[in-house]
C-alpha positions as CSV (number, residue, x, y, z in Angstrom):
1,M,56.9,42.1,146.3
2,T,59.7,40.0,146.5
3,D,59.9,36.7,145.1
4,V,61.1,34.1,148.2
5,N,63.4,32.5,145.0
6,D,64.7,36.2,143.7
7,Q,66.1,37.2,147.7
8,N,67.5,33.5,148.0
9,E,69.9,34.3,145.0
10,E,70.6,37.1,146.1
11,D,71.7,36.2,149.2
12,E,73.8,33.3,147.9
13,I,75.0,35.7,145.6
14,K,76.4,38.0,148.1
15,E,78.0,35.5,150.0
16,D,79.7,33.5,147.2
17,P,83.6,33.6,148.2
18,I,84.5,33.1,144.4
19,R,82.6,36.2,143.6
20,L,84.1,37.6,147.0
21,Y,87.5,37.5,145.5
22,I,86.8,39.1,142.4
23,M,85.2,42.3,143.4
24,D,88.3,42.8,146.3
25,A,90.4,42.3,143.4
26,V,88.5,45.0,141.4
27,A,87.7,47.1,144.5
28,A,92.5,46.9,144.5
29,G,92.8,48.9,141.9
30,G,95.3,48.0,138.8
31,A,95.2,44.8,136.8
32,V,93.1,42.1,137.4
33,S,93.4,38.5,136.0
34,P,91.3,35.1,136.8
35,N,94.5,33.9,136.8
36,D,95.8,36.0,139.7
37,I,92.8,35.9,141.1
38,A,92.4,31.9,141.3
39,I,96.1,31.6,142.6
40,K,95.3,34.3,145.8
41,I,92.3,31.7,146.5
42,A,94.7,28.3,146.3
43,K,97.5,30.6,148.4
44,D,94.5,30.9,151.6
45,R,92.9,27.3,150.8
46,A,95.3,25.2,150.0
47,K,97.1,22.4,151.9
48,D,100.8,22.4,152.2
49,S,100.3,18.2,150.5
50,D,98.6,20.2,148.3
51,P,101.3,20.8,144.3
52,D,101.7,24.4,142.8
53,D,99.1,24.4,140.2
54,V,96.1,24.2,142.5
55,W,95.0,27.4,141.6
56,R,94.0,25.7,137.9
57,K,90.8,24.0,139.3
58,Y,89.8,27.0,140.9
59,L,89.6,29.1,137.1
60,L,87.0,27.8,135.5
61,S,84.6,28.6,138.5
62,V,86.6,32.3,138.9
63,K,86.3,33.0,134.7
64,Q,82.2,31.8,135.5
65,Q,81.8,34.1,138.0
66,A,83.5,37.0,136.7
67,K,80.8,36.7,133.6
68,S,78.3,36.8,135.5
69,L,79.1,39.5,137.2
70,A,79.2,41.5,134.1
71,R,76.2,41.0,132.7
72,A,75.4,42.0,136.3
73,G,76.5,45.3,135.1
């Protein structure tokens, strides 16, 4: 029997957009860096008025999610 909290965590993991970007980058093959993923996220979400380095605000989240995915296997 599955614990409700475990199921909720699994749903959150699947729906996390940062994780989806990471998984898409890995699935595409080639070298993958946290910077590249953060830049991709920023390009998809940035407004015209955002500075060029807006991608940096996503970098820590990308690194944390990558570590989490690596630990999960």
